[in-house]
C-alpha positions, 0 to 999 in steps of 0.5 A, a space after each residue: 097891385 096887379 094879379 098874375 095872368 092865369 096860364 092856359 092848361 094844355 094837359 089831358 085829364 086821366 079820364 081823357 087819356 083812358 077814353 083815347 086809349 080805349 078808342 085806339 084799342 077798338 080801332 086797332 082790334 077792328 083793323 086786325 080783324 079786317 086785315 085777318 079776314 083780307 089775308 084769309 080771303 086772299 089765301 082761299 082765292 089763291 087756293 081756289 085759283 090753283 085748283 082751277 088751273 089744275 082742273 083746266 090742265 086736266 081737261 086740256 090733257 084729256 081733250 088732246 088725248 081723246 081727240 087723237 085716238 086711233 084704232 090701234 090694238 096693243 099687246 099687254 104682257 106680251 098678249 094681244 088685245 083685240 079692242 082698240 079702246 076699252 071703257 068702263 068698270 074694271 078697267 086698269 084697276 080703277 076704283 070707278 070707271 076707267 078708259 084705255 086707248 092709243 093716241 097718235 100725235 106724241 111729239 118725236 122731233 125728226 124721230 130722234 127718240 127711240 119710240 113712235 109717235 103713238 102712245 098707249 094711254 089710260 085714265 083711272 081713279 085710285 085713292 080719290 086721284 084722277 091718274 093718267 097712265 102712259 108709257 114710252 111704247 105701245 106694246 109692252 112686255 111682261 112685267 111692265 109697269 106704266 108711268 103714272 101722272 096725277 091730274 086731279 085730287 079729291 075726285 069722287 067719281 069718274 064715269 065714261 059712256 060711249 056713243 054708238 048710234 047718231 040717234 042717241 046723240 040727244 039722249 045721254 042716258 042711252 049712251 053705252 056704259 061699257 065698251 071694248 070693240 075693234 072699232 072706235 065709237 062715234 063719241 066719248 063722254 067724260 063725267 068727273 065728280 069733284 069735291 071742289 067743283 061738283 060734276 063736270 061733263 065733257 063730250 068728245 066726237 071722234 074723228 076716227 069713230 065708226 
């Protein structure tokens, strides 16, 4: 009489199933944590990149404006202003320093638009925003309100200084902190203190400087 052959057992015990479930749970939690970290890092990188692009656009705008400054006086509220450039405190109702001047090079193809190629421009900080003020005409009538473009946000400070003597070129601490004159300075220094990027300083030599 032959005994029946023993069939192999391909099943899993309850303990083995519980152990496998625990392992997969740990792997899933770890994967979720890694994925969340990657998503957060990507979002932070995107926000940082957008801030950097915003800063680059603002600096290019300021560079274009300042390098095209011309010694041209303006009329504000129908009154003549003798200074061709004004900068420092109490300029344009700025919470920090302000800057006001006239620039050339405002594109007007074939002079088709009813304006010149000159533009009155101003920079100020209000509500922690670096603002660019401008208008369609250099001389403005009473009650005119300039247009405002926000260049940067989270600005903690905005300072300007002016070089009037070439001997001061290597000594920024001796640059003038205020300026209002019928002639242009030799150079302008712009310092922006940003919550995101810290302190940024740029110096611009003026082609039409005295």
